Phi, psi and omega in degrees: 000326178298319180293323176298319179295321179297312181292326176297316180295323178297315182290325175296320178295319178296317178298320179294322180294317178294319178303310182296322179296310181295318181300317181290323179293322179296328181276341185257338185234158180272164186292336179298317179289314185293332185265006177286138178290127178273309176197163175261115178261165180298325184276332181182175174283134179255121181263169180302325181296335180279335202292331182268002183296324178302321180291339177274313188287311188296315177299333178281316187283327185302308179291329180286330184299322180298323178298329183269003180091012179099147184225135163264116185257125169245116183219137179302128175082002183233120176070193181286129184292345179255313182276332182070202180233143174260126182236137174072023178227151175282164179302135180071002176273142178274135180286158177281331187229150165247132182235131176245132186224137163251102186300320178224098174268130185091033182305319186295336176272316185285330184290339174265009182057034188261318185203147183301146168257189181216139166274126183236135181210140175224142181233137179229143172306130190293140166204165187301319181240118184240152172239162177298333178292346177279349181295129181245352176221133179220146181220134170230129182238127180291131177257103192283156171289168186294343182259000181280153179251347183226155176219134181262146173231126179244143182207159182206149168245134185306128179083358184246005180084173180254143180229168179208157174228144173248120187258130177273116185288345180268310184272340183080005180266155178230157177222157180298141180244118177265134181209157172199152178296163179302141177261001178296148181255019181208174181257352183303129176073004181246172178272130179204137185203154169259126185300126174207048181272002168239150199293312190304135173076014184295333178295329180287311180294328177294319178297317179297316180301310181296316181293325178296313179297318181294320181290321184277315188219079184305331182290342182291335182288342177271002179098354179271131180051042184298154174271130183264157185232144178217104181273082180278114186280063180191120177298317176300319178295321178296315178295320178301314181298325177286319179297326181278358179084011182278321181245152185248341184200133174220133175236116174253095184249027181297330180299315179287320180299312183286332174295319178296314181296317180298321179295335179267005180076021182257157181292151176236180182219199183292144173241176171287143176241165182305325180292335178291333186236030181287352177259023179301335177303319180298317179300315181293317181295334179273350176106005176292149174265117185236130174233172169279184186287355176256003179088008179269163177308131186289136169197163178200158178291149183278080180207184184255351194249336184296151174263127184229158174231162182203155177226132182235136177238141184297331183198175183295324181296315178294320178300315181302324181280315191273319191304310183297324179291315180300311182295325176296319179291323177296321177294319179298326180274003176082018178271338177241000000 
């Protein structure tokens, strides 16, 4: 448990460093510069706002890695996307931990100073073949826009529950943050959405969305007790909204949608990758119901390149109501 606490503190420190870096850049530079494409990487597009994160993270992680017994680091935009980087270990020595990081999740929102992004990190005891389910420590830190005064950090150790801190960006002080997913047993009047923030196939997800609302709550289509939607272009942001009790249901089924489009010779776009959802441990420890896009227990390989999908329900009651209808509609549209 002491070692878990050590790695959690290292990742929280790294998240705070990235937060401070992004916050200062948003206040010092204009959005035209920050939103310029720096390069196209295998895992995603790297923007100017992303490019200096390596200079922030590596000097912090390298000396800390030795304290934790060595780290194999897989991070979007840093090093080789398959082999990663070895930190704090001698040549031919095996690291104690594997760490997967998305330094800035939600780049497209934060680079325009529009909406917070998130630093996401998960750590698992090292072994040759890892899955996200092997992660035993996870940290997510809110990357605030330039006008925000507070930033939240959520973290979890497997089997120990989820915790949070709210950091004051002016005073530098933090206080405990209490949070929990929505306890409502329905979607009426709440936020719930199927991810469609990139263009291809939106007509399919829109049909599923409309049919789901009509099947579950016919009165919502007349404007009474309507279901609200929030297309937060950040997987970390979507999970954060569910963890805080703001959203009740999110389905990111882009992996199945784009597979269907590709089979038909149609264009596809970006999907969720394992680094985008490497903090799923926090969601589970807080009580969210999480599956993959086929309704099976969620898991994914511990890497930067795979395409993954996920569905999250605020609680068992909402899952029991929504899941069978949703999966039936997905099958009708040829996604299952």
